[in-house]
C-alpha positions in Angstrom: 0.0 0.0 0.0 1.2 3.5 -0.8 1.7 5.4 2.4 4.0 8.1 1.0 1.9 11.0 2.2 4.3 11.8 5.0 7.3 14.1 5.0 10.5 12.4 4.0 12.6 11.9 7.1 15.7 12.4 5.0 14.8 16.1 5.1 15.7 16.1 8.8 18.7 15.4 11.0 18.1 11.8 12.1 18.9 9.9 15.3 18.7 6.1 15.2 17.5 4.1 18.2 18.6 0.4 17.9 16.1 -1.5 20.0 17.3 -4.5 21.9 13.9 -5.3 23.3 13.4 -2.9 26.2 9.8 -2.3 27.4 10.5 1.4 27.5 12.2 2.1 24.2 9.3 4.2 23.1 10.0 6.5 26.0 13.4 7.3 24.6 11.9 8.3 21.3 9.3 10.5 23.0 12.1 12.2 25.0 14.0 13.0 21.8 10.9 14.2 19.9 10.2 16.6 22.8 13.6 18.1 22.0 12.6 18.6 18.4 14.9 15.8 17.2 13.6 13.3 14.6 14.4 9.7 15.6 13.3 6.2 14.5 13.2 2.9 16.5 14.4 -0.1 14.6 14.9 -3.7 16.0 18.5 -4.7 16.1 18.0 -7.6 13.7 16.8 -5.2 11.0 19.9 -3.0 11.3 22.9 -4.1 9.4 25.9 -2.3 7.9 23.9 -1.3 4.8 21.1 0.1 6.9 23.4 2.3 8.9 24.9 3.7 5.7 21.5 4.4 4.1 19.9 5.8 7.2 22.9 8.1 7.8 22.2 8.9 11.5 23.7 11.9 13.1 23.8 9.9 16.4 22.9 6.5 17.7 21.3 5.2 20.9 21.4 1.6 22.0 18.3 0.7 24.1 18.1 -1.6 27.0 16.9 -5.1 26.7 16.1 -8.3 28.6 18.9 -10.5 27.2 22.4 -11.2 28.6 25.4 -10.1 26.6 27.3 -13.1 28.1 24.9 -15.5 26.3 26.2 -16.8 23.0 24.1 -15.4 20.2 22.8 -12.5 22.2 21.7 -9.3 20.3 24.4 -7.1 18.9 24.6 -3.9 16.9 26.3 -4.0 13.5 30.0 -3.2 13.3 29.2 -0.2 11.2 27.4 1.5 14.1 30.8 1.9 15.9 32.5 2.9 12.7 30.0 5.6 11.6 31.9 8.3 13.4 28.9 9.6 15.2 28.1 9.9 19.0 26.6 6.8 20.6 24.7 6.5 23.9 24.3 3.0 25.4 21.6 2.5 28.0 21.6 -0.5 30.4 21.9 -3.5 28.0 23.2 -0.9 25.6 26.1 -0.1 27.9 26.9 -3.8 28.4 26.9 -4.6 24.7 29.3 -1.7 24.1 31.7 -2.9 26.7 31.5 -6.5 25.4 32.0 -5.5 21.8 34.8 -3.0 22.4 37.1 -5.0 24.6 35.6 -4.8 28.1 34.0 -7.5 30.3 30.5 -8.1 31.5 29.7 -10.6 34.2 26.4 -12.4 34.4 24.1 -11.9 37.4 21.9 -14.5 39.0 19.3 -14.3 36.2 21.9 -15.3 33.6 23.5 -17.9 35.8 26.6 -15.8 36.7 25.8 -15.4 40.4 26.5 -11.7 40.5 24.3 -9.0 42.0 21.3 -7.8 40.1 19.8 -4.4 40.7 16.2 -3.3 40.1 14.7 -0.1 41.3 15.8 3.3 42.6 19.5 4.0 43.1 21.6 7.1 43.6 24.6 8.0 41.4 27.4 10.3 42.5 29.9 12.0 40.1 33.5 11.0 39.3 34.9 14.0 37.5 33.2 16.3 35.0 31.4 15.4 31.8 29.5 17.6 29.4 26.8 14.9 29.1 26.0 15.5 32.7 25.6 19.3 32.7 22.9 20.3 35.1 23.3 17.1 37.1 24.6 16.6 40.7 23.5 20.0 42.0 22.7 18.2 45.2 25.7 15.9 45.1 23.9 12.9 43.8 21.2 12.0 41.3 18.3 9.5 41.6 18.2 7.0 38.8 16.3 3.8 37.9 18.3 0.6 37.7 17.0 -2.5 36.0 19.8 -5.0 35.2 20.8 -8.5 36.0 24.3 -8.4 34.6 27.0 -5.8 35.3 30.1 -4.4 33.7 33.2 -5.8 35.3 35.9 -4.2 33.2 35.7 -1.1 31.0 36.6 -1.2 27.3 39.8 0.5 26.3 39.4 4.3 26.1 36.5 4.5 28.5 36.6 6.3 31.9 34.2 6.3 34.8 32.2 9.5 35.4 29.5 8.2 37.8 29.1 5.5 40.4 26.4 4.0 42.6 26.7 1.6 45.5 26.0 -1.5 43.3 27.2 -0.1 39.9 30.8 1.1 40.0 30.5 1.9 36.2 27.1 3.6 36.3 28.3 6.3 33.9 31.1 5.8 31.5 32.5 7.6 28.4 35.1 7.4 25.7 35.5 11.1 24.9 37.8 10.5 21.9 35.0 8.7 20.1 32.0 10.5 21.8 30.8 7.1 23.1 28.7 7.4 26.2 27.2 4.6 28.3 25.0 4.4 31.4 23.8 1.5 33.4 20.4 3.1 34.3 17.4 4.2 32.4 17.2 8.0 31.9 14.0 7.8 29.9 11.7 6.7 32.7 10.2 9.2 35.2 11.9 7.4 38.1 15.1 9.1 36.8 13.8 12.7 37.5 16.4 14.6 35.5 16.9 12.0 32.8 15.5 14.3 30.1 18.4 16.6 30.8 20.8 13.9 29.9 19.1 13.3 26.5 19.1 17.1 26.0 22.9 17.2 26.6 23.5 14.2 24.3 21.7 15.7 21.3 23.5 19.0 21.9 26.8 17.3 21.9 25.9 15.5 18.8 25.2 18.8 17.1 21.4 18.5 16.5 19.8 21.9 15.6 16.3 20.8 16.6 14.7 20.9 13.1 11.7 18.6 13.9 8.8 20.9 14.6 5.0 20.6 13.9 5.1 23.8 11.9 7.6 22.3 9.5 5.9 18.9 9.5 2.6 20.6 8.6 4.1 22.3 5.5 5.9 19.1 4.4 2.9 16.9 5.0 0.7 19.1 2.9 3.1 18.9 0.0 3.4 15.1 0.4 -0.4 14.6 0.4 -0.8 16.7 -2.7 2.0 14.7 -4.4 0.4 11.4 -3.5 -3.3 12.2 -4.1 -2.9 14.2 -7.3 -6.4 14.9 -8.6 -7.9 11.8 -7.0 -10.6 11.9 -4.3 -9.9 10.8 -0.8 -12.3 9.6 1.9 -11.7 9.8 5.6 -13.4 7.8 8.3 -14.1 10.6 10.8 -14.7 9.3 14.4 -14.4 12.6 16.2 -11.3 11.5 18.0 -8.1 13.4 17.9 -6.3 11.2 15.4 -9.0 11.2 12.7 -9.9 14.9 13.3 -6.3 16.0 12.8 -6.0 13.7 9.8 -9.1 15.3 8.3 -8.0 18.8 9.0 -4.6 18.2 7.4 -6.0 16.6 4.3 -8.5 19.4 3.9 -5.7 22.0 4.0 -3.9 19.9 1.3 -6.6 18.9 -1.1 -9.7 20.9 -0.2 -12.9 19.6 -2.0 -11.2 16.4 -3.0 -11.8 15.2 0.5 -15.0 13.6 1.8 -15.4 12.6 5.5 -17.8 9.9 6.5 -18.9 10.1 10.1 -20.8 7.0 11.2 -23.1 7.7 14.1 -23.9 4.3 15.6 -26.0 5.5 18.4 -23.3 4.7 21.0 -21.9 8.2 21.3 -21.8 10.5 24.2 -24.4 13.3 24.8 -24.7 15.6 21.7 -21.4 14.2 20.4 -22.6 13.5 16.8 -24.0 17.0 16.4 -20.8 18.6 17.8 -18.5 16.7 15.5 -20.5 17.4 12.4 -21.0 21.0 13.3 -17.3 21.6 13.9 -16.1 20.0 10.6 -19.0 20.9 8.3 -20.1 24.3 9.6 -16.9 25.8 11.1 -14.2 24.1 8.9 -16.2 23.8 5.7 -15.4 20.1 5.2 -17.6 17.9 3.1 -19.0 15.5 5.8 -21.5 12.7 5.3 -23.3 12.2 8.6 -24.3 8.5 8.4 -27.1 8.3 11.0 -27.2 4.5 11.5 -28.4 4.3 15.1 -31.3 2.0 14.4 -29.2 -0.4 12.5 -26.6 -0.8 15.2 -28.9 -0.8 18.2 -31.2 -3.2 16.4 -28.4 -5.7 15.8 -27.1 -5.3 19.4 -30.5 -6.0 21.0 -30.4 -8.9 23.4 -26.6 -9.2 23.1 -24.6 -9.2 26.4 -21.3 -10.9 25.6 -18.6 -8.2 25.2 -16.7 -9.8 22.4 -19.9 -10.4 20.4 -20.8 -6.8 20.8 -17.4 -5.7 19.5 -17.6 -8.0 16.5 -21.1 -6.8 15.6 -20.1 -3.2 15.9 -16.9 -3.7 13.9 -18.7 -5.6 11.0 -21.5 -3.1 10.8 -19.1 -0.2 10.8 -17.3 -1.7 7.8 -20.5 -2.4 6.0 -21.9 1.1 6.6 -18.6 2.8 5.6 -18.5 0.7 2.5 -22.0 1.7 1.6 -21.3 5.4 1.8 -17.9 5.2 0.3 -19.3 3.5 -2.8 -21.4 6.6 -3.4 -18.3 8.8 -3.7 -17.4 8.6 -7.4 -13.7 8.7 -8.2 -12.4 7.9 -4.7 -9.0 6.3 -4.9 -7.6 6.8 -1.4 -8.6 6.1 2.2 -7.2 8.3 4.9 -6.4 6.8 8.3 -5.0 8.2 11.5 -2.3 5.6 12.0 0.3 6.9 14.5 4.0 6.0 15.0 3.3 3.8 18.1 1.0 1.7 15.8 3.9 1.3 13.4 6.3 0.4 16.1 3.9 -2.2 17.5 3.6 -3.8 14.1 7.3 -4.7 14.2 8.0 -8.0 15.8 11.1 -7.9 18.0 11.8 -11.6 17.3 10.5 -11.8 13.8 11.1 -8.5 12.0 8.4 -6.3 10.4 4.9 -7.7 10.1 3.3 -8.0 6.7 0.8 -5.2 7.3 0.9 -2.1 9.5 -1.3 -2.5 12.5 -4.2 0.1 12.4 -6.2 0.4 15.6 -9.1 1.7 13.6 -12.5 0.2 12.8 -11.9 0.5 9.1 -9.0 -2.0 9.1 -9.2 -4.2 6.1 -11.3 -1.8 4.0 -8.6 -0.7 1.5 -8.1 -4.3 0.2 -11.9 -4.8 -0.1 -12.5 -1.5 -1.8 -9.4 -1.3 -3.9 -8.2 1.9 -2.2 -4.7 3.1 -1.4 -3.9 4.4 2.0 -3.0 7.9 3.0 -1.5 7.9 6.5 -0.1 11.4 7.1 0.4 11.0 10.9 2.3 7.7 10.8 5.6 9.4 11.9 4.0 11.1 15.0 3.4 10.3 18.6 0.1 11.3 20.3 1.4 14.4 21.8 2.8 15.5 18.5 -0.6 14.9 16.9 -2.2 17.2 19.4 0.5 19.9 18.7 -0.2 19.5 15.0 -3.9 19.9 15.7 -3.1 23.3 17.4 -1.1 24.2 14.3 -4.1 23.5 12.1 -6.4 25.6 14.2 -8.6 22.9 15.8 -10.3 24.0 19.0 -8.2 23.4 22.1 -11.0 21.7 23.9 -11.4 19.3 21.0 -7.7 18.4 20.8 -7.4 17.7 24.5 -10.4 15.4 24.7 -10.0 12.1 26.5 -9.7 8.9 24.4 -13.0 7.4 23.4 -13.3 3.7 22.3 -14.5 2.8 18.8 -17.4 0.6 20.2 -18.4 3.7 22.2 -20.8 3.3 25.1 -21.4 -0.3 24.2 -18.4 -1.3 26.3 -19.5 1.0 29.2 -22.8 -0.8 29.4 -21.9 -4.3 30.7 -24.6 -6.8 29.9 -27.5 -6.2 27.5 -27.7 -2.8 25.8 -31.0 -1.0 25.7 -31.9 2.5 24.5 -33.1 3.4 28.0 -29.8 2.4 29.6 -27.8 4.3 27.0 -29.9 7.5 27.7 -29.2 7.1 31.4 -25.5 6.5 30.8 -25.1 9.5 28.5 -26.6 11.9 31.0 -24.6 10.5 34.0 -21.4 10.7 31.9 -22.2 14.3 31.0 -22.7 15.2 34.7 -19.4 13.5 35.7 -17.3 15.2 33.0 -18.9 18.5 33.9 -17.8 17.9 37.5 -14.3 17.1 36.5 -14.1 20.3 34.4 -15.6 22.4 37.1 -12.9 21.3 39.5 -10.1 21.9 37.0 -9.1 18.2 36.9 -9.8 17.3 33.2 -6.3 17.8 31.9 -4.8 15.8 34.8 -6.8 12.7 33.9 -6.0 10.4 30.9 -9.6 9.1 30.7 -12.8 9.4 32.7 -16.2 7.9 32.1 -19.2 6.3 33.7 -20.2 2.7 33.4 -23.8 1.6 34.0 -23.8 -1.7 35.9 -26.1 -4.6 35.0 -27.6 -4.6 38.5 -30.5 -2.6 40.1 -30.5 -1.6 43.7 -33.0 -0.5 46.3 -32.9 3.1 47.4 -34.9 5.7 49.1 -35.8 9.0 47.5 -38.4 11.4 48.8 -39.5 9.0 51.4 -40.3 6.5 48.6 -38.7 3.3 47.5 -36.6 3.2 44.3 -35.3 0.3 42.4 -32.8 1.7 39.9 -29.4 1.1 38.3 -26.0 1.5 40.0 -23.2 3.1 38.1 -19.4 3.2 38.5 -17.2 6.2 38.0 -13.8 5.5 36.4 -10.9 7.9 36.1 -7.3 7.0 35.4 -3.9 8.6 34.9 -1.6 7.1 32.3 1.2 8.0 29.8 0.2 5.8 26.9 -2.8 3.7 28.1 -0.7 0.5 28.5 -0.6 0.9 32.3 -2.8 3.1 34.4 -3.5 4.2 38.0 -6.9 5.3 39.3 -7.1 9.0 39.9 -7.1 9.9 43.6 -10.3 12.1 43.9 -11.0 13.6 47.2 -14.0 12.2 49.2 -15.6 15.7 48.9 -15.4 15.5 45.1 -16.9 12.0 45.0 -19.6 12.9 47.4 -20.6 16.0 45.5 -20.5 14.1 42.1 -22.6 11.2 43.5 -25.2 13.6 44.8 -25.5 15.4 41.4 -25.8 12.2 39.5 -28.5 10.8 41.8 -30.4 14.1 41.8 -30.0 14.8 38.0 -30.1 11.4 36.3 -33.4 9.5 36.5 -32.7 5.8 36.7 -29.6 5.8 39.0 -29.8 5.6 42.7 -26.3 4.3 43.6 -22.8 5.6 42.6 -19.5 3.8 43.1 -15.9 4.6 42.3 -13.6 2.1 40.6 -10.2 2.1 42.2 -8.7 -0.7 40.1 -5.4 0.0 38.4 -4.2 -1.5 35.0 -3.1 -4.2 35.4 -4.8 -6.2 36.8 -7.9 -4.4 35.4 -8.4 -2.7 32.1 -9.3 0.9 31.6 -12.7 0.1 30.0 -15.1 -2.2 31.6 -15.5 -4.5 28.6 
């Protein structure tokens, strides 16, 4: 599939991250993008000498990883990485692999059968001499870092010196200044290393990056790339109202204007007034051609009597494809389908053990449509992280309140209504959710929370209202904090907030007489209820 409607990375200074399997490699990339540095993550087995030459990185980072460098056949970077003449930063496993490759020694810990001391968790590093990489560090005499290693460096490679130590890591920070090779035993990308971002900032400065990766520049280049790809052809965009599809639509409209048609499928499972708000913004305020596919009766009819969550998802997914296909067929001359695929989707599609997958993972309900419809893909956001998409949305003039909205699942309220879905329960849920979000906004908490919503429970409870007996539904409030949705903690509302919110919901939402707060983290729970 043609996905060329993205700016050419060769137009930017580039940093290569060689991934050895760390669970937090994406965080390295996000730290660098925040510094306006373009970077890409590539699994070590996809990076050979030819790749290094063609990619032409201005600097290289070796990520952490779960393997042991003392194991025969363990992951290694290509020789060309060391010979490229560019700065290298090795992190955790990346430090160990540098020592092992360049003439030092690594001893195995208990995990790899060596019997040495492993180290997992918070540690404190103190300096051993000055190093430009560490500017801004050690103002208090030591720095908190996050260690996570089973093996340890026992002997430095020739040319390396020690610049930081911890009680269990005598080679916590090392460097060969003649080659601009740096290596640390800890993880500066995680928030448990509070001033880790400063270390990355120093590294890219030492490597000579000018910071040419901005959303202003990306916008201009993406517009040109979209025009070059689409030509005079028509493009259709599945508009969900979420941030990704909204920014995709706005970017495409700037590039090709009336050649774009957006299809907004209203399945009857949206939040209060959401369908009208989405259509009004894009059709009336941004002058996009939007087809408002009002298919509530179709979806709710097919879901009637269905309580199994996976069956719900399959019904919604199939109907979405069918409906989108129906409306897309009415758009004469359409040759392209626009999707809001993001860079994390692309990264997740690359198997660490098996190389790139055959197709890019999409996280969208229209996955599979291009092949059925004979359409080519336009994916103008596939180089971006979520925070970069929001920044691009600001560049394009989308309303701030729209860009900052919490994530909303494709199946909508269906998975916030455990058990059988009915129109009456959906109406109750919409109103309760609106009250809850209003409370969060009133207290200035919306931007602190990753996602918040109400789930209506498949139980009814006895209550007393106005000296009379009630037998109504119970609901659960859910609010979590997260970085990327992979893990999450419940938000610590005050009891005053919860009490006030419960009172409002019970008083303002007919059909609910009991309110609970879900304090389950992910894992073991999930963010959504189904």
